[in-house]
N, C-alpha and C positions, 0 to 999 in steps of 0.2 A: 405197352401202353393199354392195350385192351384188357389184359389181366388186372392191371391196377385199377382201371375203371370199374370192373366188376367187383373188385375188392372194396371200393368206395361204396358201391350199392349194397354189398353184403353187410359191411360194418355199419353203414348208415341206417339199416333197418334193424339193428340190434338195439341201438342206443338207449344222466340223471344229475341231479344237482349235487349229489354227494352230501346232502344234508344228513347229519347224524344227530338229530335232535333228541332221540331217545337215549343215546349213549352220552351225550354232552352233559358234563357236571354230575354224572352218576358216580359219586366218589367212592362207592364200594367196589368199582370195577377198575382194574389196572389199565385196561385199554382206553379208558376215558382220558388218560394222560396224552394219548395221541391227538385228541381234538382240543385239549387245553393243557399244555405242559405246566401251567401255573395253577393247576387244580390242587385243592387241599388233599393231602394224603395221610393215611394212617397206617400204611404197611411198614413192616420191618424189612420184608423182602417178598418178592413174588417171582414165579417162574411159569411161563406159559407152556402148555402142552404143545409141542411142535406140530404145526399144520392145523391145529384145532383151537388155538387160543384166540384167534380173531378172524372170523369169516363174515364178509358182508357183501351184499349184492343189492343194487338199486337200478331200476329201469323206469323210464317215464316217456310219455308222449304228450305234448301240450295241445295237439290239434284233433286227431282222429284216432279212434280205437279200432281194433279188429272187428268188434261187433258192429260198428257203424257201417262197415263195408260188406260183411259176410252174414249178417243176421238174416234169418228166414222171415222177412217181412213183406214179401210179395213185390218188392220194388226191383226194377232192373238194375243190374250191377253197374252198367255204364252210366245210368242216371245218378246213382248214388255216388259214383266216383267223381262225376262232373260237379255235382252240387256240394258234396262234403269235402272233397279234396281239392280239385282245381279251383272252384269258386270259394270254398269255405276256409281254406288254409291261407295264411299269409307267410311272407318270407321270414318272419320272426318265430314261426312255429318250429318246434324241434322234436327230434327223437334222440334220446341219449341213454347211455348205460355206464355204470361204473361198478367194478368189483375189486375187493381186496382180500388177499389171503396172507395171514401172518405166518411166516415160516418159523420164526422163533422169537422169543421176547423174554425179558427178565428185568428185575430191578432190585436194588438193595440200599440199605442205609449204613453208613460208617459209624462205628461206635463213638468216636471222638467228635463227630459232626452230626448229631442227631437231628438237627434242623434241616438237613439236606437229604434228598432222595434222588438216586441216580437210576436211570432206566435206559434200556438199549433194546435193539431188535432189528429184524429185517422183515419186510413184507413185499409182496408183488401186487402191483396195481395196474388195472387197465381203465382207460377213460376214453369214451367215444361220444362225439356229438355231431349231428348232421341237421342243418337247417333246411327247411323245405325250399327247393329252388323254384319258386312259383312261376316266374316268367319263363324259365327254360322248360318247365313242365308244360305250360300252355303252348309254347312254340312247338314242342314235340308232339303234343296231343292234337292240337287244332291246325298246325301248320301256319304259314305266313300269308296265304292267299287272301284270307278273310281278316287279316290284321294289318292292312296297309297303314303306313305312317306311325305304327306303334313301335316304340323303342323297347326292346326286350333287354332288361337289365342283367348283365352278366355277373354283377356283384351279388346276385341272389345265391350263387353257388358258394357255400361256406361249409366246410367239413373239417374235422380234426379227430385223430385217433392215435392212441399210443399204448404201448405195453412196456412197463419198466419195473425194476426192482429198486427198493429204497432201504439203505442201511442208515440207522439213526442212533444217536446217543443224546440223552437229555438230562438236565439237572433241574430239580425242583427245590426251592429254598423258601423256608418260612422266615420272613424278615422280622416280624413281630406278631403280636396277638391278632392284629387286624389284616396283615398283608402277607400273601404268598405269591411268589413270582416263579417263572420257569422259562426255559429255552431248550430248543432241540435242534441240533445240527444234523443235516441230512446229506448223504451221498447218493445221487441218482445214477443208475446204470440202465440206459435205454436199450430195450430189446428191439423194438421197431417203432417208427413214428411215421405218420402220414398226415399232411395238412395242406389245405388250400383255402386260405382265409382272407387273402388280400386282393381279390379279383375286382377288376373295374372294367367298364366299357358297356357297349350295347350292340344289338343287331336290329336293323330296321329295313323294311321293304317299302319302296315307293314306286310310283309309275316311272317306267323307263323311257328313254328317247329312241334307242336303237333296238329295243326289245320291249316286251310287255311290262316286265318288272325290272327294277334296279334294287340290288341288295347291298347294303353297307354294313361292314363289320368293323367296329372300333374296339380293340381288345387289349387288355393288359392283365393277363391271367398267368397263374403259376401254381403248379402242384409240386410240393417238396416231399421227399421220402428218404428214410434211412432204415437200413436193416431189412428191407423187403426184396430188393433186386436179387441178392444172393439166393434167397429162398425160392424165388420164381424161376431163376435160370438154371440152378444146379439140381437135377433130378436125383443125383446120387448123394445129396447132402444128408447127413445124420441130423435130422431136425431137432430131436430132443437134446443131443449133445451141444448143438449150436446155441439153442435157446438157453440151456443151463450155463454155458460159458459166458454168454452176454449178460445173464442175470448176476453172475459173480464177477463183477468189475470188468468184463470183457466187452461191454457195449459202449455206446457213446455216453460220456460221463458228464455230470453236472453237480451243482451244489445248491442246498436249500436251507432255510431257517424257519422254525416255528417259535413264536413267543406267546406268553399268556400270563394271566394274573387272576387272583381271587382277592377281593377286598370286602371286609365286613364293615358295612356302614353303621350298623348297630349290632346289638347282641343277636338279633334275629333276621336282619336284612343283609343280604350278601349280593355283591355285584361281581360279575366275572366277564372276562373277555379273552379272545385269542385271535391271532393272525397266523394262518398256516400256509406253507408252501410258498414262501418268498424265495423263489429260486429259478434256475434255468438249467438247460441241458445244451451242450455244444455238440452238434452232430458233424462228425468228420470221417465216419467209417460207413462203407457201403451206401454211398449217396447216389440218388438218381432223381433229378429234378426235370420238370417239363415246363416250358414257357410258350406262350402265344402272345406276341406283342406287335402291334401295328394297326394300320387302318387301310381298308380297301373297299372300293365300290365296283361291282361288276354287274353286268346285265345278262348273265348266263352265256350260253353258247351262241356265238354270233356267226351265222353263215351268210355271207354276202355273195350273191350271184351277179354276174357270171364268174367273178374272180375265183370262187371256191372250186369251180370245175377244172381249173388249171392244175390242182393237186388233189385228185380223187382219193388218195390214200392218207390224207391228213387226219390225225386223231384230234378232233376238236375238243372232246371232253378232257383229254390229257393236257391240251393247251390251256384250258380253263383252270385245271388244278395247278399247273405250274405257275400260272399268272397269280393265283391267290397266294400260293406258298411264297412266291417272290416278294409280294407286297406285304403280307402278314406272315412273317416267318414263324413256323413251329419248330422249336429247338429243344434240346435237352443238354444238361450239364451235370457235373459232379461237384459243384461248389458247396462247401460246408455252410451250415446255417445254425442259428441259435433259436431255440424255442423256450418260452417262459411257461412255467407251471401255472395252472389255474389257481390263483391265490384265493383263499377263503377267509372270511371274517365271521367270528361268532361273538355274541354278547348276550348276557342274560342278567336278570335280576330275580332273586329268590327270597321268599319270606318263609321262615321256619316257625312252626307253632305246634301246640299240643304238649303232651307230656314229654319230658326228656327221655331219650332212649339210652344215652350214655353220658356220664358226667366225668369230669377230671378225677373225681374221687374213686371212680370204678377201675382206673387203669393201673393202680399200684405203681405209679411212676416215681422214680427217685427225685430228689430235690434238684438234680442237674438236668433233668429231662425237659425238653422244650415243650412237651405236651402239657406241662403244668399251666401254661398260658393259653391252652386250647379252649375253645368255646364248647358249650353244651350242644349235643346233637339232639334234635327234636324228631319226633316220629312222623310229622307231617311237613311237607313243603309245597308251596305253590309259587308260580312265577311265570315269566315270559322270556322268550328268546328270539333274537333276530339272527338270521344267517344270510350272508351275501357271498356269492362266488363270481369271479371274473370270467366272463364268457366272450367268444368272438364278437357277438353283437351287443356287448355291454354287460354291466352288472346284472345279476339275477338274484332276487331276494326271496326269503321265506320267513313268515312270522309264526311263532309257536307259543301256545299256552300249555302249561304242564302242571300236573299234580303228582307228588311222590309220597308214598307211605312205607314206613319201615315197621316190620314185625319182629321185634327183638334184634338179635345179631345174625339171624339165619336167613331172613327173607326180606326183600324190598321190591316194591312195585312202582312203576312209573307209567302214567298215561299222558298222552299228548294230543293236542288238536292243532293241526298245521294248515296254513293257507299259503299256497304258492301258485305258479303258473300251471301246474299239473292238476291241482285239485283244490276245491273249497271245502271238502268234507273228509279230510285226511285225519283219521283217528288211529293212534298207535298205542301199543302196550309193550312194556319191557319188564322182564322178570329176572331178578338176580337172587341166586341161592348160594348160601355159604354153609356147607356141611363139614365141620371140622376145618381142615386146611383146604378143602376142595371148593373152588368157586366156579359156578356155572351160570351163564346168562344167555337169554334168548329174547329177541325183540322183533317185532313186525309192525309195519306201517299200513295205513289205508285199509283197515280191516273190514270196513263196510262194503268194499268192492269185491271181497273174496268170494261172494256168492255167485259172481259172474266174472271170472277172470278175463274173459275176452272183451268185456266192456270197460275194464279199468284203464285209467290213464297213468297209473303210478303203482309201483310195488317195491317194497324194501324188506330186507331180511338180514338179521345179524345174530351171531351166536359165538360163544367162546368158552374155553375151559382152562382154568388156571389153578396153581397151587399158591396159597397166600399164607404168610405168617403175620399174625396180628399180635404177637407176643410183645412183652415190654421192650421198649426201644432204648 
């Protein structure tokens, strides 16, 4: 249990909203199909370079930065911690992180079905989020002697972390000149999972009758884990082999679904949307759960004289511990459980303008090719996007304004301005380059904060390398 507690602290201090606003609707990049399977596509086929086709890392903190605590500003650290952390943070503030590594990916179009594009692949993803346990932190830092009659909320403890691999296959279909739809089926293989998100109860100290203080604990708490106990208990375990086995269908399995669409309202106005990770994982292997459930009121160690002199060898402290454990049982079990993936929603509206960069006349398409009904591509695009993700304390949203510029067929740039709970000044830039069949993209968020990384509340980075065929379909 102690090892798991420190694991929570470790992962809790790593911890993002998984918003990929730079990649979303970037139709020149195959990986954009991952965030909208209904994106417009112009590829004949594509193949990702293994382990390099899609790398992304996001991290954020909504409350306090490293610089807030460790800056050389002449203030005492204890004072800064008290003012900026204990008093400054709420139980809704979070620290979170997410990363994805695409192991392999590809896509192709069938000759007799040119209006359909099939894509597939595998990626490994980790996602951790830890909310600031405000009441528990105050109790641990200040104690209860000066907080009489205050109920410390045990529900402030909320944390969740997982590492899993995702196998997926998707289909993208152009219905007509205006509408493209898509769907992606996913098979999850969980490597490990740790969550404690449904805690309830309180701890309160009041004046006692037989002692100075009376402490009441009313708890309904649970920590669930899978895939962790074997790693902690077996020192001879071949860790890399075990993790690889779990990633390749040997872990706890689950199913998921992505859906998306692109609809042209006019020749230049386009509306898009997607819902990602509608899915679950059933955990039934290497399970270890801990529960604390019940209610107890104690007044500490009670020594009543002269009765206590009759048994001078009595262990009064152990008697107190036994009494508490009997009333509020701390238990563990190996019961299987289900976790739901953090479902994400994207929606955007885009207005294309400027000179056409590619028309249907340029593609040399035959009379039976569906692209004869395609629209003109323009060199400029502006628009807005909304992103919402389901989190343990409720939905979390981000708003983005973007501008995109294409320079022929070899280069495209996208800039974004995003507002979310991490930052009100998040400016990002994405660059996509196409040199022959080689496609390379690189993207970064919150660029204004890079002059002082220690003071940033958010950072994001993505890159990828693909081989793409844009030949006649």
